[in-house]
C-alpha positions, -999 to 999 in steps of 0.1 A, spaced: 731 596 426 735 606 385 709 594 377 726 567 353 712 536 338 740 511 331 741 486 311 773 457 313 780 441 276 794 404 270 833 406 260 826 382 238 787 385 218 784 424 228 749 414 239 741 444 264 719 437 293 699 457 312 691 449 339 730 438 342 736 405 352 767 383 364 768 356 335 762 360 293 728 340 286 742 330 252 779 326 255 778 315 292 811 340 304 815 359 334 805 396 324 821 427 335 819 455 310 798 486 323 785 510 300 764 541 307 731 543 285 712 576 276 682 559 294 654 569 262 639 537 243 610 528 228 578 508 241 580 475 231 547 463 247 525 473 277 495 467 303 473 488 324 463 471 357 430 486 364 427 473 405 446 480 434 468 455 453 485 467 487 522 454 471 514 478 435 539 509 438 513 533 427 474 538 427 457 519 399 457 524 375 491 514 369 509 513 337 535 487 326 560 486 299 588 468 286 614 495 276 641 484 248 665 514 259 689 523 234 718 505 229 709 474 249 699 441 238 671 433 261 640 446 278 633 464 311 598 457 324 591 491 348 565 518 352 552 537 325 538 576 338 520 604 326 503 589 305 466 578 297 456 543 286 447 559 244 479 578 243 500 544 245 511 531 217 540 504 205 570 522 191 568 550 212 597 571 225 599 572 269 628 585 290 632 582 323 621 603 351 642 598 387 635 595 422 646 632 440 661 604 467 676 578 452 680 541 471 701 524 448 674 501 439 650 497 401 625 522 418 650 547 414 634 553 383 597 566 391 589 560 355 594 563 315 569 590 305 565 597 269 592 621 250 
């Protein structure tokens, strides 16, 4: 409800996971140290899907990206919005747009848009 993106940090290697997970993939220790991230990050890679499927969350073209959030060590795959295919570039800065009515899942982030 607070429009926050949370990560979880390994107490041993300090790796920050987004989305959170139960165990560090490097150290195999249980994770329980939560931290709030700004939600801003850089676009690591992207793809554009030009056809429609019933399971797509939006109409085509669908813009998908891997977002490297500031302060996280893992990439977050998510939708991109308010973009055109010719305006996308690796490294561009993006930030989250949240749905008005959130349901407690990853799609509470409607998409990431250019900053």
